[in-house]
C-alpha positions in Angstrom: -5.8 -1.3 -19.4 -7.3 -5.0 -19.4 -10.4 -5.4 -21.1 -12.7 -8.4 -19.8 -15.9 -7.9 -21.6 -18.0 -5.4 -23.8 -21.2 -4.3 -22.7 -23.9 -2.0 -24.0 -26.1 0.1 -21.8 -29.6 0.9 -22.9 -30.5 4.6 -23.4 -34.2 4.5 -22.8 -36.7 1.7 -22.4 -37.2 1.6 -26.2 -34.0 -0.3 -26.6 -31.7 2.5 -27.8 -28.2 1.9 -27.0 -25.0 4.0 -26.5 -21.7 2.8 -27.6 -19.9 -0.1 -26.0 -18.4 0.5 -22.9 -15.6 -1.6 -21.9 -15.3 -3.0 -18.6 -11.8 -2.4 -17.1 -10.1 -4.4 -14.5 -7.8 -2.3 -12.2 -4.5 -3.7 -11.8 -3.2 -4.7 -8.3 -1.5 -2.2 -6.2 1.9 -2.5 -6.5 3.9 -2.9 -3.3 6.4 0.1 -2.2 9.9 -0.3 -2.3 12.3 0.4 0.4 13.2 3.9 -0.5 9.5 4.5 -1.4 8.6 3.6 2.3 11.2 5.9 3.9 10.0 8.8 1.6 6.5 7.9 2.6 7.0 7.6 6.4 8.6 11.0 6.4 5.8 12.6 4.2 3.2 10.9 6.4 4.9 12.4 9.5 5.0 8.7 11.1 9.0 9.0 11.2 11.7 11.6 10.8 14.0 9.5 8.8 17.3 11.4 7.1 17.3 11.7 3.2 20.0 9.0 3.4 18.5 6.4 5.8 19.9 3.1 4.5 17.2 0.7 3.3 18.4 -1.8 5.8 18.6 0.8 8.7 17.2 -0.2 11.9 13.7 1.5 12.3 13.2 0.8 15.7 16.7 2.5 16.6 15.5 5.4 14.5 12.4 5.9 16.6 9.8 3.2 15.8 10.0 2.3 19.6 6.5 2.9 21.0 3.5 1.2 20.6 1.7 4.4 19.7 4.3 5.1 16.7 4.0 1.6 15.5 0.0 1.7 15.7 0.2 5.0 13.6 2.3 3.5 11.2 0.3 0.4 10.8 -3.2 2.8 10.4 -1.3 4.6 7.9 0.0 1.5 5.9 -3.7 0.2 6.1 -5.4 3.2 5.1 -2.9 3.8 1.9 -2.6 0.3 0.9 -6.3 -0.8 1.5 -4.9 -4.0 3.4 -5.6 -5.6 7.0 -2.4 -6.0 9.0 -2.9 -8.9 11.6 -0.9 -9.8 14.6 1.8 -12.0 12.9 2.4 -9.2 10.2 3.5 -7.1 13.4 6.0 -9.2 14.5 9.4 -7.1 15.0 11.1 -8.8 12.0 8.4 -7.6 9.7 8.8 -3.8 10.7 12.7 -3.8 11.7 13.8 -2.3 8.4 12.4 -0.7 5.2 13.6 -3.5 3.2 11.5 -6.0 5.7 8.4 -4.1 5.6 8.5 -3.4 1.8 8.8 -7.5 1.6 5.9 -8.0 4.1 3.7 -5.4 2.0 4.8 -7.2 -1.1 3.4 -10.5 0.2 0.3 -8.9 1.7 -0.6 -7.1 -1.9 0.2 -10.1 -4.1 
């Protein structure tokens, strides 16, 4: 927990105060690793990857071959990680493998 400043909050207009309340800064979201992404894609129902799918395995050959599936994956990523993916992020090389996808998300979340 990072405490940036201490503030007191009035209890009443009379000026009585309650105990100091530290203001917290929320940490940045951590980017998922390739294995985390494989598990998450399966759990979300976006793809059906084997438990031993390699982190450098071809996601397009595994079923990420239609615009609808890509759109579903992008929507799920944007929802889960609170980021906006642009057209440049959707290049095939960024989505080709769990490693490439994890690297792109790490850049976006940095």
